[in-house]
DRENSE-32649 format. One record per residue: residue number from 1; residue in three letters; x, y, z of N, C-alpha, C, O in turn. Coordinates in pm, 1 decimal. Example, Ala and Ser with C-alpha at 12.3 -4.5 7.8 and 13.67 -1.06 7.14 Angstrom:
BEGIN
+-----+---------+----------+----------+----------+----------+----------+----------+----------+----------+----------+----------+----------+----------+
: num : residuo :     n.c1 :     n.c2 :     n.c3 :    ca.c1 :    ca.c2 :    ca.c3 :     c.c1 :     c.c2 :     c.c3 :     o.c1 :     o.c2 :     o.c3 :
+-----+---------+----------+----------+----------+----------+----------+----------+----------+----------+----------+----------+----------+----------+
:   1 :     ala :   1319.0 :   -569.0 :    780.0 :   1230.0 :   -450.0 :    780.0 :   1320.0 :   -330.0 :    780.0 :   1423.6 :   -331.9 :    846.5 :
:   2 :     ser :   1285.0 :   -225.0 :    708.0 :   1367.0 :   -106.0 :    714.0 :   1290.0 :      3.0 :    787.0 :   1340.9 :    113.8 :    803.9 :
+-----+---------+----------+----------+----------+----------+----------+----------+----------+----------+----------+----------+----------+----------+
//
This chain:
BEGIN
+-----+---------+----------+----------+----------+----------+----------+----------+----------+----------+----------+----------+----------+----------+
: num : residuo :     n.c1 :     n.c2 :     n.c3 :    ca.c1 :    ca.c2 :    ca.c3 :     c.c1 :     c.c2 :     c.c3 :     o.c1 :     o.c2 :     o.c3 :
+-----+---------+----------+----------+----------+----------+----------+----------+----------+----------+----------+----------+----------+----------+
:   1 :     met :     89.0 :    -88.3 :     31.6 :     27.0 :     65.9 :     48.3 :    100.3 :    186.2 :      4.9 :     91.7 :    285.4 :    -67.5 :
:   2 :     ala :    195.4 :    109.2 :    108.0 :    252.7 :    210.0 :    100.8 :    398.1 :    232.7 :      0.4 :    464.6 :    332.9 :     26.3 :
:   3 :     gln :    421.1 :    189.3 :    -53.1 :    442.5 :    211.5 :   -243.5 :    374.9 :    283.1 :   -330.1 :    386.9 :    380.1 :   -405.0 :
:   4 :     asn :    274.3 :    176.2 :   -283.4 :     97.0 :    296.8 :   -436.4 :     75.8 :    456.1 :   -370.6 :     64.0 :    554.3 :   -443.9 :
:   5 :     leu :     73.9 :    461.4 :   -267.6 :      8.4 :    590.3 :   -254.1 :    170.4 :    695.7 :   -284.1 :    168.5 :    818.6 :   -290.2 :
:   6 :     arg :    308.5 :    602.2 :   -300.0 :    398.3 :    689.1 :   -291.0 :    391.3 :    766.8 :   -446.4 :    411.2 :    880.2 :   -490.0 :
:   7 :     arg :    358.7 :    660.0 :   -489.4 :    371.3 :    635.0 :   -706.7 :    300.7 :    758.8 :   -723.5 :    343.5 :    863.7 :   -771.6 :
:   8 :     met :     97.8 :    712.7 :   -642.0 :     15.6 :    739.1 :   -678.6 :     55.6 :    936.1 :   -608.5 :      2.2 :   1018.2 :   -683.1 :
:   9 :     arg :     74.2 :    951.8 :   -580.1 :    161.7 :   1098.3 :   -587.6 :    224.3 :   1178.3 :   -597.8 :    196.8 :   1296.4 :   -576.5 :
:  10 :     his :    400.0 :   1098.8 :   -659.8 :    473.9 :   1164.2 :   -733.3 :    334.8 :   1180.5 :   -925.0 :    300.9 :   1279.0 :   -990.5 :
:  11 :     ile :    308.1 :   1059.7 :   -937.1 :    212.0 :   1094.3 :  -1089.8 :    142.8 :   1201.3 :  -1044.0 :    186.0 :   1296.3 :  -1109.3 :
:  12 :     lys :     25.9 :   1255.8 :   -937.9 :    -16.5 :   1307.7 :   -936.5 :     99.2 :   1485.1 :   -937.8 :     71.2 :   1604.8 :   -931.3 :
:  13 :     gly :    181.1 :   1434.4 :   -945.4 :    303.4 :   1547.8 :   -920.7 :    268.4 :   1627.6 :   -812.9 :    286.4 :   1747.8 :   -832.3 :
:  14 :     met :    229.8 :   1600.0 :   -719.6 :    167.5 :   1608.6 :   -569.3 :    328.4 :   1616.3 :   -421.7 :    404.3 :   1526.7 :   -384.7 :
:  15 :     ser :    322.3 :   1705.1 :   -396.1 :    455.8 :   1646.8 :   -248.0 :    353.1 :   1618.9 :   -170.7 :    233.1 :   1614.4 :   -198.0 :
:  16 :     gln :    416.6 :   1598.1 :    -59.2 :    367.2 :   1507.3 :     98.7 :    286.9 :   1642.7 :    108.4 :    177.5 :   1638.3 :     52.1 :
:  17 :     glu :    314.4 :   1743.2 :    159.1 :    309.1 :   1865.0 :    202.6 :    160.1 :   1964.5 :    198.3 :     87.6 :   2043.0 :    259.4 :
:  18 :     glu :    189.4 :   1872.4 :     46.9 :    -10.7 :   1933.2 :      5.8 :    -96.4 :   1787.2 :    -55.7 :   -196.6 :   1854.9 :    -78.9 :
:  19 :     leu :   -119.4 :   1711.8 :    -79.5 :   -133.3 :   1576.2 :     -0.6 :   -227.4 :   1568.8 :    125.6 :   -344.8 :   1543.8 :    152.9 :
:  20 :     ala :    -94.2 :   1609.4 :    194.7 :   -130.8 :   1662.9 :    334.1 :   -288.9 :   1758.1 :    371.2 :   -400.0 :   1741.0 :    421.4 :
:  21 :     ala :   -216.1 :   1849.8 :    315.1 :   -293.7 :   1903.0 :    329.2 :   -467.5 :   1923.9 :    282.4 :   -566.8 :   1960.8 :    345.1 :
:  22 :     his :   -448.2 :   1888.4 :    168.2 :   -538.1 :   1823.0 :    111.7 :   -623.9 :   1738.4 :    160.2 :   -739.7 :   1719.1 :    122.9 :
:  23 :     ala :   -574.4 :   1695.5 :    231.4 :   -696.9 :   1594.2 :    322.2 :   -660.9 :   1620.1 :    535.2 :   -639.0 :   1538.4 :    624.7 :
:  24 :     gly :   -666.6 :   1695.5 :    534.3 :   -616.1 :   1749.6 :    619.8 :   -621.8 :   1675.5 :    720.4 :   -717.7 :   1642.2 :    790.0 :
:  25 :     leu :   -416.6 :   1628.3 :    729.9 :   -342.9 :   1502.1 :    760.5 :   -156.8 :   1652.4 :    830.1 :   -143.6 :   1772.1 :    804.6 :
:  26 :     tyr :    -67.6 :   1561.9 :    908.9 :    -40.5 :   1637.7 :    900.2 :     85.3 :   1546.7 :    753.6 :     75.5 :   1432.7 :    708.4 :
:  27 :     arg :    181.9 :   1648.6 :    721.3 :    315.3 :   1602.7 :    679.5 :    442.6 :   1485.0 :    712.8 :    537.4 :   1453.4 :    640.8 :
:  28 :     thr :    405.9 :   1436.7 :    845.4 :    492.5 :   1371.4 :    837.8 :    380.0 :   1274.4 :    845.9 :    421.0 :   1170.9 :    793.3 :
:  29 :     tyr :    277.0 :   1261.3 :    880.3 :    187.9 :   1135.7 :    912.9 :    210.8 :   1102.3 :    788.5 :    306.7 :   1028.6 :    765.7 :
:  30 :     val :    131.5 :   1147.1 :    685.6 :    150.1 :   1143.9 :    497.0 :    319.6 :   1063.4 :    478.6 :    332.0 :    970.3 :    398.9 :
:  31 :     gly :    445.4 :   1115.6 :    565.6 :    558.2 :    991.4 :    542.5 :    574.5 :    960.3 :    640.0 :    671.8 :   1015.2 :    691.7 :
:  32 :     his :    484.7 :    840.0 :    746.0 :    480.3 :    719.0 :    794.1 :    298.4 :    637.1 :    716.2 :    202.2 :    564.5 :    741.3 :
:  33 :     leu :    349.3 :    704.8 :    636.6 :    231.6 :    629.2 :    609.9 :    304.5 :    576.3 :    438.8 :    354.6 :    468.6 :    406.4 :
:  34 :     glu :    294.1 :    636.1 :    400.6 :    489.0 :    618.1 :    273.4 :    595.2 :    487.8 :    347.3 :    644.4 :    401.2 :    275.0 :
:  35 :     arg :    610.1 :    489.8 :    439.6 :    693.9 :    405.7 :    466.7 :    693.7 :    324.6 :    564.0 :    794.7 :    287.1 :    623.4 :
:  36 :     glu :    555.6 :    284.2 :    592.7 :    440.4 :    131.0 :    672.7 :    457.1 :    196.3 :    797.7 :    373.0 :    139.5 :    867.5 :
:  37 :     val :    530.1 :    305.0 :    889.5 :    474.8 :    370.6 :   1029.9 :    346.7 :    336.3 :   1050.8 :    292.9 :    300.9 :   1155.7 :
:  38 :     his :    300.8 :    349.6 :    940.6 :    131.8 :    352.5 :   1070.4 :     33.0 :    280.8 :    923.4 :     45.1 :    309.9 :    804.4 :
:  39 :     ser :    -11.3 :    234.6 :    953.7 :   -115.0 :    180.1 :    884.8 :   -292.3 :    298.4 :    885.9 :   -327.4 :    364.7 :    983.5 :
:  40 :     pro :   -387.8 :    289.0 :    719.8 :   -420.9 :    418.8 :    775.6 :   -586.2 :    358.0 :    789.7 :   -604.0 :    240.2 :    820.6 :
:  41 :     thr :   -671.8 :    426.8 :    770.5 :   -867.5 :    380.7 :    854.1 :   -885.7 :    349.4 :    680.2 :   -809.6 :    379.3 :    588.1 :
:  42 :     val :  -1027.2 :    272.4 :    678.3 :  -1049.5 :    287.9 :    615.9 :  -1071.2 :    402.3 :    536.8 :   -989.6 :    432.0 :    449.6 :
:  43 :     asp :  -1210.7 :    495.9 :    565.1 :  -1204.8 :    615.6 :    568.8 :  -1094.9 :    686.4 :    515.3 :  -1111.5 :    729.1 :    401.0 :
:  44 :     met :   -977.1 :    711.2 :    575.0 :   -849.4 :    799.1 :    528.6 :   -779.3 :    738.3 :    404.8 :   -715.7 :    804.1 :    322.5 :
:  45 :     leu :   -806.7 :    550.8 :    400.6 :   -817.3 :    514.3 :    177.0 :   -864.8 :    600.3 :     80.9 :   -809.1 :    645.6 :    -19.1 :
:  46 :     glu :  -1034.0 :    625.2 :    148.6 :  -1120.1 :    668.0 :     96.3 :  -1049.2 :    786.9 :     35.5 :  -1028.1 :    799.1 :    -85.2 :
:  47 :     lys :  -1010.1 :    883.7 :    139.8 :  -1016.2 :   1057.1 :    118.6 :   -890.5 :   1027.3 :     43.0 :   -874.6 :   1096.7 :    -57.4 :
:  48 :     leu :   -793.5 :    934.7 :     70.9 :   -651.4 :    987.8 :      4.7 :   -654.6 :    883.0 :   -130.2 :   -545.5 :    882.0 :   -187.2 :
:  49 :     ala :   -738.6 :    810.7 :   -181.5 :   -797.9 :    784.5 :   -280.7 :   -835.3 :    852.5 :   -384.2 :   -775.5 :    858.4 :   -491.6 :
:  50 :     glu :   -993.0 :    936.4 :   -338.2 :  -1039.3 :   1064.5 :   -400.4 :   -912.6 :   1196.7 :   -421.5 :   -866.2 :   1259.6 :   -516.7 :
:  51 :     ile :   -905.7 :   1195.2 :   -370.5 :   -780.1 :   1358.2 :   -333.7 :   -696.0 :   1312.5 :   -510.9 :   -674.6 :   1396.3 :   -598.5 :
:  52 :     leu :   -668.3 :   1187.3 :   -520.0 :   -570.4 :   1120.7 :   -623.2 :   -628.6 :   1061.6 :   -703.3 :   -567.5 :    994.5 :   -786.4 :
:  53 :     asp :   -727.0 :   1067.2 :   -702.3 :   -834.9 :   1049.0 :   -805.7 :   -837.8 :    839.4 :   -802.5 :   -899.5 :    784.9 :   -894.0 :
:  54 :     val :   -804.6 :    796.4 :   -750.5 :   -833.4 :    710.2 :   -795.9 :   -940.8 :    656.9 :   -754.8 :  -1053.7 :    703.1 :   -738.1 :
:  55 :     ala :   -861.6 :    474.3 :   -727.4 :   -993.4 :    446.4 :   -645.4 :   -953.8 :    364.3 :   -547.8 :   -843.4 :    313.3 :   -566.7 :
:  56 :     pro :  -1031.2 :    324.3 :   -410.8 :   -953.2 :    276.6 :   -358.5 :   -877.4 :    164.7 :   -314.6 :   -800.5 :    151.5 :   -219.3 :
:  57 :     thr :   -934.3 :     47.0 :   -449.4 :   -828.8 :   -120.5 :   -394.3 :   -745.9 :    -45.7 :   -521.4 :   -743.9 :   -122.5 :   -617.7 :
:  58 :     asp :   -695.9 :     47.1 :   -541.7 :   -569.3 :     66.4 :   -631.0 :   -443.8 :     88.2 :   -577.5 :   -326.7 :     93.8 :   -614.7 :
:  59 :     phe :   -517.9 :     99.6 :   -464.5 :   -374.9 :     86.8 :   -359.1 :   -299.9 :    -26.1 :   -327.7 :   -189.8 :     -1.5 :   -278.6 :
:  60 :     phe :   -338.6 :   -180.6 :   -347.2 :   -357.2 :   -318.1 :   -291.4 :   -319.6 :   -348.7 :   -453.6 :   -403.5 :   -429.9 :   -492.5 :
:  61 :     ile :   -225.7 :   -315.2 :   -564.0 :   -259.8 :   -404.6 :   -655.5 :    -85.9 :   -461.7 :   -604.6 :     -6.9 :   -386.8 :   -547.2 :
:  62 :     asp :    -63.6 :   -567.1 :   -631.4 :     12.3 :   -545.0 :   -659.9 :    130.5 :   -695.9 :   -779.4 :     73.4 :   -783.8 :   -843.9 :
:  63 :     pro :    259.5 :   -683.6 :   -775.2 :    380.4 :   -596.9 :   -724.4 :    334.5 :   -425.1 :   -745.7 :    250.9 :   -416.3 :   -835.8 :
:  64 :     pro :    367.0 :   -301.5 :   -689.2 :    319.4 :   -266.0 :   -740.8 :    435.0 :   -131.8 :   -842.3 :    554.2 :   -106.6 :   -824.8 :
:  65 :     pro :    334.7 :    -71.2 :   -945.2 :    456.1 :    -50.1 :  -1072.5 :    575.9 :     32.9 :  -1017.7 :    569.1 :     81.3 :   -904.7 :
:  66 :     pro :    650.5 :     44.5 :  -1071.4 :    816.7 :    186.1 :  -1045.4 :    766.6 :    260.6 :   -973.7 :    674.6 :    320.8 :  -1029.1 :
:  67 :     ile :    781.8 :    286.5 :   -877.1 :    792.6 :    472.6 :   -876.5 :    854.8 :    541.2 :   -960.3 :    973.3 :    522.9 :   -988.3 :
:  68 :     pro :    796.1 :    611.2 :  -1000.2 :    860.2 :    745.3 :  -1113.7 :    932.0 :    844.7 :  -1015.7 :    883.7 :    878.3 :   -907.5 :
:  69 :     pro :   1089.2 :    901.5 :  -1079.7 :   1209.3 :   1034.6 :  -1012.6 :   1033.6 :   1082.2 :  -1015.9 :    928.0 :   1072.7 :  -1078.3 :
:  70 :     pro :   1118.3 :   1153.4 :   -865.4 :    987.7 :   1277.3 :   -838.7 :   1034.4 :   1423.1 :   -915.4 :   1143.0 :   1468.3 :   -951.8 :
:  71 :     pro :    918.5 :   1463.2 :   -919.1 :    833.7 :   1581.3 :  -1003.5 :   1011.0 :   1751.0 :  -1029.6 :   1011.5 :   1819.7 :   -927.4 :
:  72 :     pro :   1090.6 :   1785.8 :  -1103.6 :   1166.3 :   1945.6 :  -1034.9 :   1079.9 :   1966.7 :   -951.1 :    957.0 :   1967.3 :   -957.9 :
:  73 :     arg :   1174.9 :   1990.2 :   -842.4 :   1145.3 :   2087.6 :   -759.4 :   1137.8 :   2242.3 :   -795.1 :   1229.4 :   2313.4 :   -836.5 :
:  74 :     lys :   1034.2 :   2269.1 :   -774.4 :    979.5 :   2442.1 :   -856.5 :   1145.8 :   2494.9 :   -700.9 :   1176.1 :   2430.4 :   -600.5 :
:  75 :     arg :   1213.0 :   2639.9 :   -758.0 :   1333.2 :   2738.4 :   -734.4 :   1210.1 :   2859.1 :   -693.8 :   1110.5 :   2897.9 :   -754.8 :
:  76 :     lys :   1293.4 :   2910.4 :   -509.3 :   1156.4 :   2978.2 :   -458.8 :   1347.2 :   3098.3 :   -545.8 :   1470.3 :   3099.3 :   -548.4 :
:  77 :     arg :   1198.9 :   3183.3 :   -603.1 :   1296.1 :   3382.6 :   -628.8 :   1372.1 :   3398.9 :   -468.1 :   1316.4 :   3358.5 :   -366.0 :
:  78 :     ala :   1473.7 :   3448.6 :   -469.1 :   1518.4 :   3552.2 :   -401.6 :   1539.2 :   3655.4 :   -401.6 :   1585.4 :   3709.1 :   -301.0 :
+-----+---------+----------+----------+----------+----------+----------+----------+----------+----------+----------+----------+----------+----------+
//
């Protein structure tokens, strides 16, 4: 589940911070989900699936496809 969550987030071009903000979570919790430190509730899976525009069952595809490289970071202007 964790690898699929991370892959789907990357595909959408979202950071952990952005996903957390949309879901009403802390960024650290999203990181814990992606590292399998915590397991989400069914309600949380449904919420994350809605935000990522996927079916909740898509989190459990096995084996998960490779995780794409992260999108390029936007540079902050000085």
